[in-house]
C-alpha positions in Angstrom: -64.2 -24.7 3.4 -62.2 -27.1 1.4 -58.4 -27.4 1.5 -56.5 -28.4 -1.6 -53.0 -30.0 -1.5 -51.0 -30.0 -4.8 -47.5 -30.7 -5.9 -45.6 -28.1 -8.0 -42.3 -28.7 -9.8 -40.1 -25.7 -10.5 -36.6 -25.4 -12.0 -34.3 -22.8 -10.5 -30.6 -22.0 -11.1 -28.4 -20.9 -8.3 -24.6 -20.5 -7.8 -23.2 -22.7 -5.1 -19.9 -21.4 -3.7 -18.0 -24.6 -3.0 -14.8 -24.4 -0.8 -12.7 -25.0 -3.9 -14.4 -22.2 -5.8 -13.9 -19.9 -2.9 -10.2 -20.9 -2.7 -9.8 -20.3 -6.5 -11.2 -16.8 -6.2 -8.9 -16.1 -3.3 -5.9 -17.3 -5.3 -6.5 -14.5 -7.8 -6.0 -11.7 -5.3 -3.1 -13.2 -3.4 0.2 -11.3 -3.7 3.5 -13.0 -4.5 4.5 -13.8 -1.0 1.0 -14.8 0.1 0.7 -17.1 -2.9 4.0 -18.9 -2.3 3.1 -19.3 1.4 -0.3 -20.8 0.5 1.3 -23.3 -2.0 3.9 -24.3 0.5 1.2 -25.1 3.1 -0.7 -27.2 0.5 2.5 -29.1 -0.4 3.2 -29.7 3.3 -0.2 -31.4 3.9 -0.6 -33.2 0.6 1.7 -36.2 -0.1 1.0 -36.0 -3.9 2.3 -32.4 -4.4 5.8 -31.4 -5.0 7.5 -28.1 -5.6 9.6 -28.4 -8.7 13.0 -26.7 -8.8 13.8 -24.3 -11.6 16.1 -26.8 -13.3 13.7 -29.8 -12.9 12.3 -31.5 -16.0 8.6 -32.5 -16.2 8.1 -36.2 -16.7 5.1 -38.1 -17.9 4.3 -39.2 -14.3 3.9 -35.7 -13.0 1.2 -33.2 -13.9 2.8 -29.7 -13.9 1.4 -26.3 -13.8 2.0 -25.0 -17.3 5.3 -23.1 -17.4 3.8 -20.1 -19.0 6.0 -17.6 -20.9 3.3 -15.9 -23.0 4.5 -13.3 -25.5 2.6 -10.5 -27.2 4.3 -10.0 -30.5 3.3 -6.7 -32.1 -0.3 -6.1 -30.9 -2.0 -9.5 -31.5 0.2 -12.6 -31.3 -0.4 -14.2 -27.9 0.9 -17.7 -27.2 2.0 -20.0 -24.4 5.1 -22.1 -24.3 5.6 -25.2 -22.2 9.0 -26.4 -21.2 8.9 -30.1 -22.0 11.9 -32.4 -21.3 13.2 -34.5 -24.1 15.6 -37.3 -24.9 17.8 -39.3 -22.5 17.6 -36.6 -19.8 13.8 -37.0 -19.8 14.0 -40.8 -19.4 16.6 -40.5 -16.7 14.5 -38.0 -14.8 11.4 -40.1 -15.2 13.2 -43.1 -13.7 14.4 -41.0 -10.7 10.9 -39.7 -10.1 9.5 -43.3 -10.1 11.7 -44.0 -7.1 10.3 -41.0 -5.2 8.1 -41.9 -2.3 7.2 -38.9 -0.2 8.1 -35.2 -0.2 8.4 -35.4 3.5 11.3 -37.9 3.2 14.4 -35.6 3.4 16.9 -38.5 3.3 17.3 -38.1 -0.5 18.6 -34.5 -0.3 21.8 -34.4 -2.3 25.0 -34.2 -0.2 26.4 -31.6 -2.4 23.7 -29.1 -1.6 25.0 -26.0 0.2 23.3 -23.1 1.9 22.7 -20.0 -0.3 25.4 -17.4 -0.4 23.0 -14.9 1.1 23.0 -16.8 4.4 26.7 -15.8 5.0 26.1 -12.1 4.3 26.2 -9.8 7.3 22.9 -8.6 8.4 22.3 -4.8 8.6 22.5 -3.3 12.1 19.1 -2.4 13.5 18.3 0.6 15.6 17.8 -1.6 18.7 21.2 -3.3 18.2 22.8 0.2 17.9 21.1 1.4 21.1 21.8 -1.8 23.0 25.5 -1.5 22.3 25.5 2.1 23.6 23.6 1.1 26.8 26.2 -1.6 27.5 29.0 1.0 27.2 27.3 3.6 29.4 28.1 3.8 33.1 24.7 3.0 34.8 23.9 1.7 38.2 22.0 -1.6 38.2 18.8 0.3 38.9 19.4 2.7 36.0 20.4 -0.1 33.7 17.0 -1.8 34.4 15.2 1.5 33.7 17.2 1.9 30.5 16.2 -1.6 29.4 12.5 -0.9 30.0 12.7 2.3 28.0 14.6 0.7 25.2 11.8 -1.9 24.9 9.4 0.9 24.0 11.7 2.4 21.4 10.0 2.5 18.0 11.7 2.0 14.7 11.4 5.7 13.9 13.4 6.6 17.0 10.5 7.9 19.1 9.3 6.6 22.4 5.7 6.7 23.5 5.4 5.5 27.1 4.0 6.8 30.4 7.1 7.5 32.6 5.0 7.3 35.7 3.7 3.9 34.7 7.3 2.7 34.1 8.3 4.1 37.5 5.5 2.3 39.3 6.2 -1.0 37.5 9.9 -0.9 38.6 9.1 0.6 42.0 11.4 3.7 41.5 10.8 7.4 41.4 9.5 9.1 38.3 12.5 11.5 38.6 14.8 8.6 38.3 13.1 7.5 35.0 13.4 11.1 33.8 17.1 11.2 34.4 17.7 7.9 32.6 15.6 9.1 29.7 17.7 12.3 29.5 20.9 10.1 29.3 19.3 8.0 26.5 18.4 11.1 24.6 22.2 11.9 24.3 22.7 8.6 22.4 23.4 8.4 18.6 21.6 9.1 16.3 20.8 12.6 17.6 17.1 13.1 18.4 16.5 9.5 19.5 14.2 8.7 22.5 12.1 11.8 21.8 8.4 11.8 22.7 7.3 14.5 20.3 8.6 16.1 17.1 9.4 19.3 18.9 11.5 17.4 21.5 13.2 15.5 18.7 14.3 18.7 16.9 15.2 20.3 20.2 17.5 17.5 21.1 19.3 17.7 17.8 19.6 21.5 18.1 21.1 21.3 21.6 23.7 18.8 20.4 24.7 21.4 17.7 24.6 24.2 20.3 22.0 26.0 18.3 19.1 25.9 20.7 18.8 29.6 21.6 15.6 31.3 22.7 14.6 32.2 19.1 15.1 28.7 17.9 13.2 27.4 21.0 10.2 29.6 20.1 10.3 28.2 16.5 10.4 24.6 17.6 7.5 25.3 20.0 5.4 26.7 17.2 5.7 24.0 14.5 2.1 24.4 13.7 2.8 27.9 12.3 5.7 26.4 10.3 3.4 23.7 8.9 0.9 26.4 7.9 3.8 28.5 6.4 2.8 31.5 8.4 6.2 33.0 8.3 5.1 36.5 9.4 3.6 35.1 12.6 6.8 33.1 13.2 9.0 36.2 12.9 6.9 37.9 15.5 6.8 34.9 17.8 10.6 34.4 17.6 11.4 38.1 17.7 13.7 38.0 14.6 13.9 39.7 11.2 13.5 38.1 7.8 17.1 37.1 7.4 17.2 35.4 10.7 14.0 33.5 10.2 15.4 32.3 6.8 18.6 31.0 8.5 16.5 29.3 11.2 14.3 27.6 8.6 17.3 26.3 6.7 18.7 25.0 10.0 15.4 23.2 10.7 15.5 21.6 7.3 18.8 20.0 8.0 17.4 18.1 11.0 16.1 14.5 10.9 12.4 14.3 12.0 12.7 10.4 12.2 16.3 9.6 13.3 15.6 5.9 13.6 14.7 5.4 10.0 18.4 5.4 8.9 18.6 1.9 10.5 16.8 -1.1 9.1 14.1 -2.7 11.1 14.2 -5.8 8.9 15.2 -6.9 5.4 14.7 -4.4 2.6 11.3 -4.5 0.8 11.4 -5.0 -2.9 8.6 -4.9 -5.4 8.8 -7.9 -7.7 6.8 -7.4 -10.9 4.3 -10.1 -11.9 4.4 -9.0 -15.6 7.2 -7.8 -17.9 6.4 -5.4 -20.7 9.2 -4.8 -23.2 9.5 -3.3 -26.7 9.1 -6.0 -29.3 11.7 -6.1 -32.2 8.8 -6.4 -34.6 7.0 -3.4 -33.1 4.5 -3.2 -30.4 5.0 -4.7 -27.0 6.2 -8.1 -25.7 4.4 -9.2 -22.6 5.6 -12.0 -20.4 4.7 -13.4 -17.0 7.6 -13.3 -14.5 8.5 -17.0 -14.2 9.8 -16.4 -10.6 6.3 -15.4 -9.6 4.7 -18.7 -10.8 5.0 -21.5 -8.2 5.9 -24.7 -10.1 3.8 -27.5 -8.6 3.9 -31.1 -9.7 1.4 -33.9 -9.0 3.1 -37.3 -8.6 0.6 -39.7 -10.3 3.0 -42.7 -9.9 3.1 -42.4 -6.2 -0.7 -42.1 -6.0 -1.1 -45.3 -8.1 1.4 -47.2 -5.9 -0.2 -46.1 -2.6 -3.7 -46.8 -4.0 -2.8 -50.4 -4.7 -1.6 -50.9 -1.2 -4.7 -49.4 0.4 -7.3 -50.8 -2.1 -8.8 -53.0 0.7 -9.3 -50.0 3.0 -12.1 -47.8 1.8 -11.4 -45.1 4.4 -7.8 -44.8 3.4 -8.7 -44.9 -0.2 -11.2 -42.0 0.2 -8.5 -39.9 1.9 -6.0 -40.6 -0.9 -8.6 -39.7 -3.6 -9.4 -36.5 -1.8 -5.7 -35.6 -1.6 -5.2 -36.4 -5.3 -8.2 -34.3 -6.3 -7.0 -31.4 -4.2 -3.6 -31.6 -5.8 -5.1 -31.6 -9.3 -7.3 -28.7 -8.4 -4.3 -26.6 -7.2 -2.4 -27.3 -10.4 -5.4 -26.2 -12.5 -6.1 -23.2 -10.4 -2.5 -21.9 -10.5 -2.5 -22.4 -14.3 -5.8 -20.5 -14.6 -4.6 -17.7 -12.3 -1.5 -17.2 -14.5 -3.6 -17.1 -17.7 -6.0 -14.6 -16.2 -3.3 -12.3 -15.0 -1.8 -12.4 -18.5 -5.1 -11.6 -20.2 -5.8 -8.6 -18.0 -2.2 -7.3 -18.4 -2.4 -7.7 -22.1 -5.6 -5.7 -22.3 -4.2 -3.0 -20.1 -1.2 -2.7 -22.4 -3.5 -2.5 -25.4 -5.5 0.3 -23.7 -2.4 2.2 -22.4 0.0 1.8 -25.3 0.3 5.6 -25.8 1.3 6.0 -22.2 4.1 3.4 -22.7 5.3 5.3 -25.7 5.0 9.0 -24.6 4.6 9.1 -20.8 2.1 9.9 -18.1 0.7 12.9 -19.9 -0.8 10.5 -22.4 -2.4 8.1 -19.8 -5.9 7.3 -20.9 -9.0 7.1 -18.6 -9.8 3.4 -18.0 -12.2 1.5 -15.8 -12.7 -2.1 -14.8 -15.7 -2.6 -16.9 -13.9 -1.7 -20.1 -11.2 -4.3 -19.5 -13.7 -6.9 -18.3 -15.9 -6.5 -21.4 -12.9 -6.7 -23.7 -11.7 -10.0 -22.3 -15.1 -11.4 -21.4 -14.7 -11.5 -17.6 -16.6 -10.1 -14.7 -15.5 -6.8 -13.2 -14.9 -8.4 -9.8 -12.4 -10.8 -11.4 -10.5 -8.0 -13.0 -10.5 -6.1 -9.7 -9.0 -9.1 -7.8 -6.4 -9.7 -10.5 -5.2 -6.1 -10.4 -4.8 -6.0 -6.6 -1.2 -6.3 -5.4 0.1 -7.1 -8.9 2.8 -5.1 -10.5 3.9 -4.5 -14.1 7.5 -3.7 -15.1 7.4 -1.3 -18.1 10.0 1.0 -19.8 8.3 3.8 -17.8 8.9 2.1 -14.4 7.1 -0.4 -12.2 3.4 0.2 -11.7 0.7 -1.5 -9.8 -2.0 -2.7 -12.3 -4.5 -0.6 -10.5 -2.5 2.5 -11.4 -3.7 2.3 -15.0 -7.4 2.6 -14.0 -8.2 6.4 -13.6 -11.2 8.6 -13.7 -12.1 10.3 -17.0 -12.2 14.1 -17.2 -14.2 15.4 -20.2 -12.7 17.3 -23.0 -13.7 21.0 -23.4 -13.3 20.7 -27.1 -15.5 17.6 -27.6 -12.5 15.2 -28.1 -11.3 12.2 -26.2 -11.6 12.3 -22.4 -8.5 12.9 -20.2 -7.1 10.7 -17.4 -7.3 12.2 -13.9 -3.7 11.0 -13.3 -2.5 12.9 -16.4 -4.3 16.0 -15.3 -2.7 15.8 -11.9 0.7 15.5 -13.6 -0.1 18.6 -15.7 -1.1 20.6 -12.5 2.2 19.6 -10.8 4.2 20.5 -13.9 2.6 23.9 -14.0 3.3 24.6 -10.4 6.9 23.4 -10.6 7.5 25.8 -13.5 6.3 28.9 -11.5 8.4 31.9 -10.8 8.1 34.6 -8.1 6.6 37.0 -10.6 4.1 34.5 -12.0 2.5 32.3 -9.4 -0.8 30.7 -10.6 -3.9 30.5 -8.5 -6.2 27.5 -8.8 -8.6 29.4 -11.0 -5.7 30.4 -13.3 -4.6 26.8 -13.5 -8.1 25.6 -14.3 -8.3 28.3 -17.1 -5.0 27.2 -18.6 -6.1 23.5 -18.6 -9.4 24.4 -20.3 -7.3 26.1 -23.0 -5.6 22.8 -23.6 -8.9 21.0 -23.9 -9.4 19.7 -20.3 -12.8 20.6 -18.9 -12.0 21.0 -15.3 -13.4 23.2 -12.5 -11.4 25.3 -10.0 -12.6 23.1 -7.1 -11.3 20.0 -8.9 -7.9 21.7 -9.3 -7.9 22.5 -5.6 -8.8 18.9 -4.7 -6.0 17.5 -6.9 -3.4 20.0 -5.6 -4.2 19.2 -2.0 -4.0 15.5 -2.7 -0.5 16.0 -3.9 0.4 18.1 -0.8 1.1 21.2 -2.8 0.6 24.5 -0.9 -1.7 27.3 -2.1 -0.6 30.1 -4.4 -0.2 32.5 -1.4 2.0 30.0 0.5 4.1 29.2 -2.6 4.7 32.9 -3.3 5.7 33.4 0.3 8.2 30.4 0.2 9.7 31.7 -3.0 10.2 35.1 -1.5 12.0 33.5 1.4 14.1 31.4 -0.9 12.6 28.0 0.3 
């Protein structure tokens, strides 16, 4: 048996995910706060990066991220504008930047800089601040004050407390009855319903403070499951009252606060900052711009790199480190620029696809998927998916996440253009809102009416969409109308 050894040469292509490529992909899906945090971390560890202020002017010695303010005039004209310095101001800024040595050197901070006005604004009172003040004003023994402090530590932002009282008693070496008594005192605090362990207990506390916790109301609070199921006939039997009484009790329950702690802020208010602005263009069509506040302005100081490189030319190890820092800085600038352009391309295509929605509202939202947008702008679906995550668009119709515009298509029963699932849900909700006591629509009737308007939809799909919007059944809606709810 003879063995043969041979050499074969083969060419093969493969995609190698370098760390920088992985980081570039990650940049696409970062939200506003995450992006700025990432950039600040890079600036902190890279001596050649600088965060430019809004009023700074780009010099020839600094490589900026393009200050994109792209505009879609009409339907076609897309362009990018760069804010370049000019004249004496540019020369003066350039000279100042040549004297810059390191972003970590804070000795050059202008003496006239002052804290922002917001730093002097009074912070909103939190729930724990409100409770701590009441604890301090309550007559407690040292032991009771210690118990109150332990229970307050377990207070949630909603006003509820979920803790094992026996465990607290054992930890403090006191009786469980002592903990129960302190908890009873805390439950008298403002806002009413605080320190409750269940929804029933929360509502019961509020009703006791209103002197409305009679046996019938106690039975109602103990059977909240029936109320959730809108089984009002069973509730009347359980509470032993007639229809007028149960109606008054239900109205009383509706005036209570199921989460009393939510009226206090647990932190700063959350705002949605749009990444893209869509405004009507004077020439017709839509004007699309990137929000400049969402674009970190990062500069690369080439002059400082050249100066430091001359000083370390004899040390190969230091020079290699400087080259790596400079390459990373240049990469970050290019990646942020590419990220901004990609968001703009995706947003522009979404506006082109959903222009009728912007003109006439949600009923005209078209079905759209990632592949349609990806094919139109010559990108991969995964790229479009990352761009549309946690990105928001300000339109004349409101602020929407970019993913909102991607909806499932529902076929037309008349052979026309397909309908968006979101638009169909809107139609279902509008039909239910317009109901009267004499004309309550079942899911089958809603489906039949939608089919008359050209929407090919099954009864089970109507049921699924109705339940997703937390709308009750036709039987429950008729019962609520009869009771005046």
